[in-house]
C-alpha positions as CSV (number, residue, x, y, z in Angstrom):
1,X,-0.7,22.7,6.4
2,X,-1.9,23.1,2.8
3,X,-5.6,22.8,2.2
4,X,-7.2,21.1,-0.8
5,X,-10.7,21.3,-2.2
6,X,-13.1,18.5,-1.9
7,X,-12.9,18.3,-5.7
8,X,-9.1,17.6,-5.3
9,X,-9.8,14.9,-2.7
10,X,-12.3,13.2,-5.1
11,X,-9.4,12.6,-7.5
12,X,-7.7,10.3,-5.1
13,X,-8.7,6.6,-5.6
14,X,-8.4,4.9,-2.2
15,X,-9.1,1.1,-2.3
16,X,-8.9,-1.9,0.0
17,X,-6.7,-4.8,-1.1
18,X,-5.3,-8.0,0.3
19,X,-1.5,-8.7,0.3
20,X,-1.0,-12.0,-1.5
21,X,2.8,-12.0,-1.8
22,X,5.7,-10.6,0.2
23,X,9.4,-10.6,-0.9
24,X,12.5,-9.0,0.5
25,X,13.6,-6.0,-1.6
26,X,17.4,-6.3,-1.6
27,X,18.1,-3.5,-4.0
28,X,16.1,-0.8,-2.0
29,X,18.2,1.9,-0.3
30,X,16.4,1.2,3.0
31,X,15.1,-2.1,4.2
32,X,11.8,-2.8,2.4
33,X,9.5,-5.5,1.1
34,X,8.0,-5.9,-2.4
35,X,4.3,-6.6,-2.1
36,X,1.7,-7.9,-4.5
37,X,-1.8,-6.8,-3.6
38,X,-5.1,-8.1,-4.9
39,X,-7.6,-5.2,-5.5
40,X,-10.4,-7.5,-6.8
41,X,-11.8,-6.0,-10.0
42,X,-8.8,-3.7,-10.4
43,X,-6.5,-6.7,-10.5
44,X,-3.1,-7.2,-8.9
45,X,-0.8,-4.2,-8.1
46,X,2.7,-4.2,-6.8
47,X,4.3,-1.8,-4.4
48,X,7.3,-1.6,-2.1
49,X,7.1,-0.6,1.5
50,X,9.6,0.3,4.2
51,X,7.8,-1.6,6.9
52,X,10.3,-4.3,7.9
53,X,10.7,-3.0,11.4
54,X,7.2,-3.6,12.5
55,X,6.0,-6.4,10.2
56,X,7.4,-9.8,9.4
57,X,6.6,-11.2,5.9
58,X,4.3,-14.0,7.2
59,X,2.3,-11.4,9.2
60,X,1.6,-9.4,6.1
61,X,0.2,-12.3,4.0
62,X,-3.6,-12.2,3.6
63,X,-3.7,-8.8,5.5
64,X,-6.1,-6.2,4.1
65,X,-4.6,-2.7,3.5
66,X,-5.6,0.6,2.1
67,X,-3.8,2.1,-0.8
68,X,-3.9,4.9,-3.4
69,X,-4.3,3.1,-6.7
70,X,-4.4,6.0,-9.2
71,X,-0.9,7.5,-8.9
72,X,1.4,7.0,-11.9
73,X,3.8,4.1,-11.7
74,X,7.1,4.9,-10.0
75,X,10.5,3.2,-10.6
76,X,12.2,2.2,-7.3
77,X,15.6,0.7,-8.0
78,X,14.8,-2.3,-10.3
79,X,11.1,-2.4,-9.3
80,X,8.0,-0.6,-10.6
81,X,5.6,0.5,-7.9
82,X,2.0,0.7,-9.0
83,X,0.2,1.9,-5.8
84,X,0.9,3.6,-2.5
85,X,0.1,1.9,0.8
86,X,-1.3,4.2,3.5
87,X,0.1,4.2,7.0
88,X,0.6,6.4,10.1
89,X,4.1,7.4,10.9
90,X,4.8,6.6,14.5
91,X,8.2,8.3,15.2
92,X,10.1,6.6,12.3
93,X,8.1,3.5,11.7
94,X,5.0,3.1,9.5
95,X,1.9,1.5,11.0
96,X,-0.3,0.3,8.1
97,X,-3.9,1.5,7.9
98,X,-6.5,-1.3,7.4
99,X,-10.3,-1.8,7.6
100,X,-11.6,-2.9,11.0
101,X,-13.6,-5.7,9.3
102,X,-13.0,-7.9,6.3
103,X,-14.3,-6.1,3.2
104,X,-14.4,-7.0,-0.5
105,X,-11.1,-6.4,-2.3
106,X,-11.4,-3.3,-4.4
107,X,-13.8,-1.6,-2.1
108,X,-13.5,2.2,-2.2
109,X,-12.5,4.2,0.9
110,X,-14.2,7.6,1.4
């Protein structure tokens, strides 16, 4: 395991957002969704996520999630990802991390 300094950790901008749109991502190499997430004052950000095994589209709508919002954009097939959802890898499936209670979109995670 590589260690980082606290100063390195402070560079990561973790925020809470609410998924407001979910689409199938047909051009992805592995089954995935395209998500639009509302981060309040930061606006809407899009990302893709390989979470189709554990989550149905309708189960993701209006769900709060945690994401890194200050990575550079990344091209995935014909789609530009603007943030990275956080999840725990359980064998091969990703279980999304989320706040235990409803919080304001854009809230920081520390």
